[in-house]
N, CA, C and O atoms as a MOPAC input file, in Angstrom:
PM7 MOZYME 1SCF
protein

 N     -7.69500 1    28.11800 1   -21.57100 1
 C     -7.44200 1    26.68800 1   -21.22300 1
 C     -8.41200 1    25.76500 1   -22.33900 1
 O     -9.62700 1    25.86300 1   -22.51600 1
 N     -7.54900 1    24.95000 1   -22.93700 1
 C     -8.38200 1    23.80300 1   -24.06500 1
 C     -8.75800 1    22.87100 1   -22.72100 1
 O     -8.06000 1    22.56500 1   -21.75400 1
 N    -10.10700 1    22.55500 1   -23.05000 1
 C    -10.58300 1    21.06300 1   -22.13500 1
 C     -9.50900 1    20.02100 1   -21.82800 1
 O     -9.27500 1    19.60800 1   -20.69300 1
 N     -8.84900 1    19.61400 1   -22.98800 1
 C     -7.96800 1    18.72400 1   -23.09900 1
 C     -6.83300 1    18.66400 1   -21.90800 1
 O     -6.20400 1    17.65500 1   -21.59000 1
 N     -6.72300 1    19.84400 1   -21.37700 1
 C     -5.40300 1    20.48300 1   -20.43000 1
 C     -6.19400 1    20.56900 1   -19.02900 1
 O     -5.58600 1    21.05700 1   -18.07600 1
 N     -7.44400 1    20.14600 1   -18.86200 1
 C     -8.05600 1    20.20700 1   -17.66300 1
 C     -7.50000 1    18.89200 1   -16.71400 1
 O     -7.14000 1    19.09900 1   -15.55500 1
 N     -7.46800 1    17.67400 1   -17.24800 1
 C     -7.08200 1    16.45000 1   -16.27100 1
 C     -6.96700 1    15.61500 1   -17.36400 1
 O     -7.51900 1    15.79100 1   -18.45100 1
 N     -5.99400 1    14.39700 1   -16.95500 1
 C     -5.87200 1    13.38200 1   -17.96900 1
 C     -7.10900 1    12.26100 1   -18.34900 1
 O     -6.87400 1    11.37500 1   -19.17100 1
 N     -8.33600 1    12.36000 1   -17.74000 1
 C     -9.56800 1    11.73600 1   -17.58500 1
 C    -10.01600 1    12.53000 1   -18.96500 1
 O     -9.59800 1    13.51900 1   -19.56700 1
 N    -10.95600 1    11.69300 1   -19.12600 1
 C    -12.09600 1    12.08000 1   -20.36600 1
 C    -13.06300 1    13.06700 1   -19.98100 1
 O    -13.84900 1    12.76600 1   -19.08400 1
 N    -13.12400 1    14.10600 1   -20.47400 1
 C    -13.96700 1    15.29800 1   -19.61700 1
 C    -15.20300 1    15.39400 1   -20.91400 1
 O    -15.16800 1    15.50700 1   -22.14000 1
 N    -16.37200 1    15.26600 1   -19.76800 1
 C    -17.60900 1    15.93000 1   -20.39200 1
 C    -18.24500 1    17.26900 1   -19.87800 1
 O    -17.95300 1    17.67200 1   -18.75200 1
 N    -18.94600 1    17.83300 1   -20.53000 1
 C    -19.69100 1    19.04800 1   -20.39500 1
 C    -20.92200 1    18.86400 1   -20.08000 1
 O    -21.57800 1    18.18900 1   -20.87300 1
 N    -21.61100 1    19.39400 1   -18.85300 1
 C    -22.67900 1    19.20300 1   -18.27200 1
 C    -23.26700 1    20.64000 1   -18.74400 1
 O    -22.74700 1    21.58700 1   -18.15500 1
 N    -24.02200 1    20.89100 1   -19.47200 1
 C    -24.97200 1    22.08100 1   -19.73600 1
 C    -25.54300 1    22.68800 1   -18.76600 1
 O    -25.30800 1    23.84500 1   -18.41800 1
 N    -26.51200 1    21.75700 1   -18.15900 1
 C    -27.40000 1    22.30600 1   -16.81600 1
 C    -26.60400 1    22.70200 1   -15.62600 1
 O    -27.14500 1    23.47900 1   -14.83900 1
 N    -25.47500 1    22.31300 1   -15.39200 1
 C    -24.46700 1    22.60600 1   -14.12300 1
 C    -23.53600 1    23.63800 1   -14.59400 1
 O    -22.87300 1    24.37000 1   -13.86000 1
 N    -23.53800 1    23.63800 1   -15.93400 1
 C    -22.34900 1    24.49600 1   -16.44800 1
 C    -20.84100 1    24.20600 1   -16.03700 1
 O    -20.05200 1    25.09100 1   -15.70500 1
 N    -20.54800 1    22.86100 1   -16.10200 1
 C    -19.44500 1    22.35500 1   -15.41000 1
 C    -18.88200 1    21.03400 1   -16.04800 1
 O    -19.66900 1    20.24200 1   -16.56800 1
 N    -17.70500 1    20.81600 1   -16.02000 1
 C    -16.72200 1    19.78700 1   -16.62000 1
 C    -16.82600 1    18.74300 1   -15.72100 1
 O    -16.82500 1    19.08500 1   -14.53900 1
 N    -16.92300 1    17.46100 1   -15.97800 1
 C    -17.04000 1    16.13900 1   -15.10600 1
 C    -16.14700 1    15.16700 1   -16.24600 1
 O    -16.24900 1    15.01400 1   -17.46400 1
 N    -15.15300 1    14.55800 1   -15.11400 1
 C    -14.45800 1    13.54300 1   -15.46300 1
 C    -14.81300 1    12.01600 1   -15.67200 1
 O    -14.72800 1    11.29700 1   -14.67700 1
 N    -15.11900 1    11.57600 1   -16.61500 1
 C    -15.75900 1    10.26200 1   -16.66400 1
 C    -15.37300 1     9.03600 1   -15.74600 1
 O    -16.12100 1     8.21300 1   -15.21900 1
 N    -13.69600 1     9.16700 1   -15.69100 1
 C    -13.21300 1     7.86500 1   -14.53400 1
 C    -13.08100 1     8.23800 1   -13.40000 1
 O    -13.09000 1     7.29500 1   -12.60900 1
 N    -12.92000 1     9.51700 1   -12.80600 1
 C    -12.64700 1     9.77500 1   -11.69100 1
 C    -13.64400 1    10.75200 1   -11.07900 1
 O    -13.54800 1    11.05600 1    -9.89000 1
 N    -14.68000 1    11.29300 1   -11.93000 1
 C    -15.95800 1    11.86300 1   -11.18600 1
 C    -15.27500 1    13.36300 1   -10.76900 1
 O    -15.83700 1    13.98300 1    -9.86600 1
 N    -14.23600 1    13.87600 1   -11.32300 1
 C    -13.76900 1    15.16700 1   -10.72000 1
 C    -14.72700 1    16.09500 1   -11.28600 1
 O    -15.17600 1    15.85100 1   -12.40600 1
 N    -15.01000 1    16.88400 1   -10.80200 1
 C    -15.90800 1    18.21900 1   -11.24500 1
 C    -15.14100 1    19.47500 1   -11.19500 1
 O    -14.38100 1    19.83700 1   -10.29700 1
 N    -15.45100 1    20.09500 1   -12.29900 1
 C    -14.91200 1    21.70200 1   -12.31700 1
 C    -15.89700 1    22.59200 1   -12.67800 1
 O    -16.41200 1    22.51800 1   -13.79400 1
 N    -16.25600 1    23.50300 1   -11.80100 1
 C    -17.45000 1    24.33300 1   -12.02900 1
 C    -16.61300 1    25.86500 1   -11.86900 1
 O    -15.52200 1    26.14600 1   -11.37300 1
 N    -17.54700 1    26.59200 1   -12.45400 1
 C    -17.51500 1    28.28000 1   -12.57000 1
 C    -17.03800 1    29.00300 1   -11.42500 1
 O    -17.84100 1    29.31800 1   -10.54600 1
 N    -15.95700 1    29.26900 1   -11.34500 1
 C    -15.26500 1    30.17200 1    -9.67600 1
 C    -14.71800 1    29.24200 1    -8.82400 1
 O    -14.63800 1    29.39700 1    -7.60600 1
 N    -14.22200 1    27.97600 1    -9.62800 1
 C    -13.48400 1    26.94600 1    -8.70800 1
 C    -12.05400 1    27.74400 1    -8.75400 1
 O    -11.62100 1    28.31900 1    -9.75200 1
 N    -11.34700 1    27.66000 1    -7.36200 1
 C    -10.21100 1    28.17300 1    -7.76900 1
 C     -9.20200 1    26.72200 1    -8.30900 1
 O     -9.51400 1    25.54700 1    -8.11500 1
 N     -8.20700 1    27.11900 1    -8.87200 1
 C     -7.39700 1    26.39800 1    -9.73900 1
 C     -5.74300 1    26.79100 1    -9.68600 1
 O     -5.17500 1    27.85200 1    -9.42900 1
 N     -5.30200 1    25.62400 1    -9.99900 1
 C     -3.58800 1    26.05300 1   -10.14900 1
 C     -3.29900 1    25.44100 1   -11.42800 1
 O     -3.65400 1    24.30800 1   -11.75300 1
 N     -2.63600 1    26.25000 1   -12.13400 1
 C     -2.19500 1    25.56900 1   -13.47100 1
 C     -0.87300 1    26.12700 1   -13.66200 1
 O     -0.42700 1    27.12300 1   -13.09300 1
 N     -0.21400 1    25.31200 1   -14.61300 1
 C      1.21300 1    26.22200 1   -15.13000 1
 C      1.22200 1    26.45500 1   -16.67600 1
 O      0.56100 1    25.82700 1   -17.50300 1
 N      1.96800 1    27.32600 1   -16.87100 1
 C      2.15600 1    27.77700 1   -18.20300 1
 C      3.11200 1    26.91300 1   -19.22700 1
 O      4.31100 1    26.69000 1   -19.06000 1
 N      2.26500 1    26.46800 1   -20.36400 1
 C      2.84700 1    25.70100 1   -21.06200 1
 C      3.35500 1    26.44200 1   -22.04400 1
 O      4.43000 1    25.97300 1   -22.42000 1
 N      2.96800 1    27.60200 1   -22.73600 1
 C      3.21900 1    28.14400 1   -24.00800 1
 C      2.85000 1    29.62400 1   -23.72400 1
 O      1.88600 1    29.97600 1   -23.04400 1
 N      3.68600 1    30.39500 1   -24.29500 1
 C      3.40200 1    31.96700 1   -24.43400 1
 C      3.64900 1    32.15900 1   -26.09800 1
 O      4.57200 1    31.74300 1   -26.79800 1
 N      2.45700 1    32.95200 1   -26.44900 1
 C      2.48500 1    33.49000 1   -27.74200 1
 C      2.18200 1    34.98500 1   -27.93900 1
 O      1.10200 1    35.53900 1   -27.73500 1
 N      3.41100 1    35.57800 1   -28.40200 1
 C      3.04900 1    37.35100 1   -28.01600 1
 C      2.52500 1    37.49900 1   -29.69000 1
 O      3.27000 1    37.13600 1   -30.60000 1
 N      1.35200 1    37.99400 1   -29.91400 1
 C      1.00100 1    38.34500 1   -31.02800 1
 C      1.18400 1    39.84300 1   -31.43300 1
 O      1.65000 1    40.52700 1   -30.52200 1
 N      0.94300 1    40.44900 1   -32.50400 1
 C      1.05600 1    41.64900 1   -32.84300 1
 C      0.08900 1    42.82200 1   -32.00200 1
 O     -1.12700 1    42.66200 1   -31.89100 1
 N      0.68200 1    43.80600 1   -31.53100 1
 C     -0.04900 1    44.87300 1   -30.74800 1
 C     -0.32300 1    44.52100 1   -29.15600 1
 O      0.53000 1    44.61500 1   -28.27400 1
 N     -1.46700 1    44.16700 1   -29.00500 1
 C     -1.82700 1    44.27900 1   -27.35800 1
 C     -2.02400 1    42.45400 1   -27.18600 1
 O     -2.05000 1    41.91200 1   -26.08200 1
 N     -2.11700 1    41.88100 1   -28.18700 1
 C     -2.92300 1    40.32200 1   -28.35400 1
 C     -1.71100 1    39.38000 1   -27.78600 1
 O     -0.54200 1    39.58000 1   -28.11600 1
 N     -2.06100 1    38.46100 1   -27.00600 1
 C     -0.99600 1    37.59600 1   -26.74100 1
 C     -1.99200 1    36.18800 1   -26.20900 1
 O     -3.20400 1    36.23800 1   -26.00200 1
 N     -1.27700 1    35.19900 1   -26.09200 1
 C     -1.79800 1    33.96900 1   -25.76100 1
 C     -1.01100 1    33.31800 1   -24.77900 1
 O      0.19600 1    33.09400 1   -24.87300 1
 N     -1.95100 1    32.94700 1   -23.58400 1
 C     -0.72900 1    31.63300 1   -22.98000 1
 C     -1.76600 1    30.39100 1   -22.75700 1
 O     -2.98200 1    30.33800 1   -22.57600 1
 N     -0.77800 1    29.46400 1   -22.84700 1
 C     -1.09300 1    27.88800 1   -22.97800 1
 C     -1.21700 1    27.55500 1   -21.64300 1
 O     -0.21500 1    27.94800 1   -21.04500 1
 N     -2.10400 1    26.93400 1   -20.82000 1
 C     -2.24700 1    26.40800 1   -19.73400 1
 C     -2.69200 1    25.07000 1   -19.46100 1
 O     -3.63300 1    24.56700 1   -20.07500 1
 N     -1.93400 1    24.37000 1   -18.39900 1
 C     -2.28700 1    22.99900 1   -18.06400 1
 C     -2.43800 1    22.69700 1   -17.05000 1
 O     -1.66300 1    23.28600 1   -16.29500 1
 N     -3.32000 1    21.78400 1   -16.39700 1
 C     -3.55000 1    21.26900 1   -15.09700 1
 C     -3.46600 1    19.81000 1   -15.24800 1
 O     -4.30800 1    19.14100 1   -14.64800 1
 N     -2.47800 1    19.15000 1   -16.04000 1
 C     -2.93800 1    17.89100 1   -16.29500 1
 C     -1.65200 1    17.21500 1   -15.29800 1
 O     -1.75800 1    15.99300 1   -15.18700 1
 N     -0.65400 1    17.73100 1   -14.68300 1
 C      0.37500 1    17.26000 1   -13.73800 1
 C     -0.10900 1    17.19400 1   -12.45500 1
 O     -1.03800 1    17.91000 1   -12.08000 1
 N      0.57900 1    16.20000 1   -11.57800 1
 C      0.25700 1    16.08300 1   -10.01000 1
 C      0.10100 1    17.24700 1    -9.74600 1
 O      0.48800 1    18.12800 1   -10.51400 1
 N     -0.63800 1    17.55800 1    -8.33800 1
 C     -0.19200 1    18.98300 1    -7.65600 1
 C     -0.63600 1    20.00200 1    -8.71200 1
 O     -0.08200 1    21.10100 1    -8.72200 1
 N     -1.50800 1    19.74200 1    -9.51900 1
 C     -1.89000 1    20.96000 1   -10.44600 1
 C     -3.63500 1    20.78400 1   -10.57100 1
 O     -4.07400 1    19.66100 1   -10.32400 1
 N     -4.50100 1    21.74900 1   -10.90400 1
 C     -5.93700 1    21.60000 1   -11.10800 1
 C     -6.77400 1    22.05900 1   -10.01100 1
 O     -6.23400 1    22.74800 1    -9.14500 1
 N     -7.94700 1    21.79700 1    -9.92100 1
 C     -8.71600 1    22.61300 1    -8.53400 1
 C     -8.33200 1    22.15000 1    -7.40000 1
 O     -8.21100 1    20.92500 1    -7.39500 1
 N     -8.06400 1    22.74700 1    -6.30700 1
 C     -7.58800 1    22.85100 1    -4.81500 1
 C     -7.95300 1    21.58600 1    -4.43500 1
 O     -7.14500 1    20.75300 1    -4.02600 1
 N     -9.16500 1    21.39500 1    -4.55400 1
 C     -9.50300 1    19.96900 1    -3.83900 1
 C     -8.57900 1    18.84800 1    -4.33100 1
 O     -8.04500 1    18.07000 1    -3.54000 1
 N     -8.40500 1    18.78500 1    -5.65100 1
 C     -7.77700 1    17.49100 1    -6.29000 1
 C     -6.32400 1    17.75800 1    -5.55500 1
 O     -5.82200 1    16.81800 1    -4.93800 1
 N     -5.66000 1    18.99400 1    -5.60900 1
 C     -4.11600 1    19.01100 1    -5.06500 1
 C     -4.25200 1    18.50300 1    -3.79300 1
 O     -3.43300 1    17.64500 1    -3.46500 1
 N     -4.97200 1    18.78300 1    -3.11600 1
 C     -5.16300 1    18.34300 1    -1.54100 1
 C     -5.38900 1    16.85900 1    -1.49700 1
 O     -5.07000 1    16.32200 1    -0.43600 1
 N     -5.98800 1    15.91700 1    -2.65600 1
 C     -5.99900 1    14.62200 1    -2.47800 1
 C     -4.96000 1    13.83800 1    -3.14200 1
 O     -4.75200 1    12.65000 1    -2.89700 1
 N     -4.28400 1    14.57300 1    -4.02800 1
 C     -2.72800 1    14.52000 1    -4.70000 1
 C     -1.63200 1    14.54500 1    -3.31700 1
 O     -0.66000 1    13.78900 1    -3.30200 1
 N     -1.86700 1    15.32700 1    -2.38700 1
 C     -0.88400 1    15.40700 1    -1.43400 1
 C     -1.48400 1    14.21500 1    -0.15000 1
 O     -0.53300 1    13.93200 1     0.57900 1
 N     -2.29800 1    13.75500 1     0.12000 1
 C     -2.80100 1    13.01400 1     0.87500 1
 C     -2.52200 1    11.74500 1     0.36900 1
 O     -2.38200 1    10.87600 1     1.23000 1
 N     -2.38500 1    11.34800 1    -0.97600 1
 C     -2.27200 1    10.07300 1    -1.33600 1
 C     -0.66300 1    10.00800 1    -1.35800 1
 O     -0.06900 1     8.93000 1    -1.32200 1
 N     -0.16500 1    10.95100 1    -1.40600 1
 C      1.32900 1    10.99800 1    -1.41200 1
 C      1.70600 1    10.61900 1     0.12700 1
 O      2.36700 1     9.63700 1     0.46400 1
 N      1.27200 1    11.38300 1     0.79600 1
 C      1.64800 1    10.82300 1     2.06000 1
 C      0.96300 1     9.40400 1     3.03100 1
 O      1.25300 1     8.98400 1     4.15200 1
 N      0.15300 1     9.03900 1     2.20900 1
 C     -0.41800 1     7.89700 1     2.36800 1
 C      0.60000 1     6.43800 1     1.79700 1
 O      0.81400 1     5.39900 1     2.42200 1
 N      0.97300 1     6.73700 1     0.73900 1
 C      1.78600 1     5.73300 1     0.20700 1
 C      3.05600 1     5.92900 1     0.63400 1
 O      3.73900 1     4.92800 1     0.42100 1
 N      3.80900 1     7.05400 1     1.29200 1
 C      5.13800 1     6.96300 1     1.80300 1
 C      4.99000 1     6.27300 1     3.11600 1
 O      5.92200 1     5.58100 1     3.52300 1
 N      3.77000 1     6.41800 1     3.89500 1
 C      3.48700 1     5.91700 1     5.12900 1
 C      3.61300 1     4.19500 1     4.93500 1
 O      4.22900 1     3.46000 1     5.70700 1
 N      2.88300 1     3.76600 1     3.73100 1
 C      2.83600 1     2.66400 1     3.52000 1
 C      3.96000 1     2.21600 1     3.12000 1
 O      4.01100 1     1.01000 1     3.36100 1
 N      4.95100 1     2.61700 1     2.59200 1
 C      5.92500 1     2.03200 1     2.24600 1
 C      7.20400 1     1.88500 1     3.57900 1
 O      7.96400 1     0.93100 1     3.74500 1
 N      7.13000 1     2.96500 1     4.27500 1
 C      7.82700 1     2.81700 1     5.64600 1
 C      7.27200 1     1.42400 1     6.47400 1
 O      8.00500 1     0.64400 1     7.08200 1
 N      5.85400 1     1.32100 1     6.34400 1
 C      5.61000 1     0.27600 1     7.47700 1
 C      6.14200 1    -0.73100 1     6.62800 1
 O      6.96500 1    -1.41400 1     7.23900 1
 N      5.96400 1    -1.11600 1     5.32100 1
 C      6.52600 1    -2.59000 1     4.94600 1
 C      7.90300 1    -2.47100 1     4.89500 1
 O      8.51600 1    -3.49800 1     4.60200 1
 N      8.61500 1    -1.33800 1     5.13700 1
 C     10.25700 1    -1.59000 1     5.28000 1
 C     10.27000 1    -1.88300 1     6.66300 1
 O     10.84400 1    -2.92400 1     6.98300 1
 N      9.80200 1    -1.24400 1     7.48500 1
 C      9.98900 1    -1.65200 1     9.00300 1
 C      9.45400 1    -3.12400 1     9.31600 1
 O      9.97900 1    -3.82100 1    10.18300 1
 N      8.39900 1    -3.53300 1     8.56500 1
 C      8.22900 1    -5.11400 1     8.45300 1
 C      8.94100 1    -6.01000 1     8.13400 1
 O      8.93600 1    -7.10100 1     8.70300 1
 N      9.80600 1    -5.65400 1     7.00300 1
 C     10.66800 1    -6.32500 1     6.48100 1
 C     11.84400 1    -6.59100 1     7.43400 1
 O     12.23600 1    -7.74400 1     7.60900 1
 N     12.44700 1    -5.47900 1     8.09200 1
 C     13.50000 1    -5.37900 1     8.71600 1
 C     13.42300 1    -6.22500 1    10.18600 1
 O     14.32800 1    -6.70300 1    10.87100 1
 N     11.97400 1    -6.20300 1    10.37100 1
 C     11.74200 1    -7.10300 1    11.74300 1
 C     11.77900 1    -8.50500 1    11.24400 1
 O     12.11800 1    -9.33700 1    12.08500 1
 N     11.51900 1    -8.90800 1    10.12900 1
 C     11.95500 1   -10.44600 1     9.49500 1
 C     12.88400 1   -10.95700 1     9.49300 1
 O     13.02500 1   -12.17200 1     9.62600 1
 N     14.02700 1    -9.87600 1     9.28800 1
 C     15.18100 1   -10.44700 1     9.03100 1
 C     16.06400 1   -10.75600 1    10.09000 1
 O     17.14700 1   -11.29100 1     9.85500 1

């Protein structure tokens, strides 16, 4: 996977810790982290060689901790919308 496909954030590589860090988000990706990615390209070369293009830039992809954060944000946003709707109905 190309570093540009890890996240929408600017990524820097920390050689001492052997990890990638997002500049704005502070998201950290280290060796042996479990991730979820989607296949964005398939290239079948001659013989036994081939390539898969992977991306983790969409919501609910990336390091498993990041996916949990996306889910929590989704539920909190939905809850806020429901509360706003109930409040406006009471005021009407």
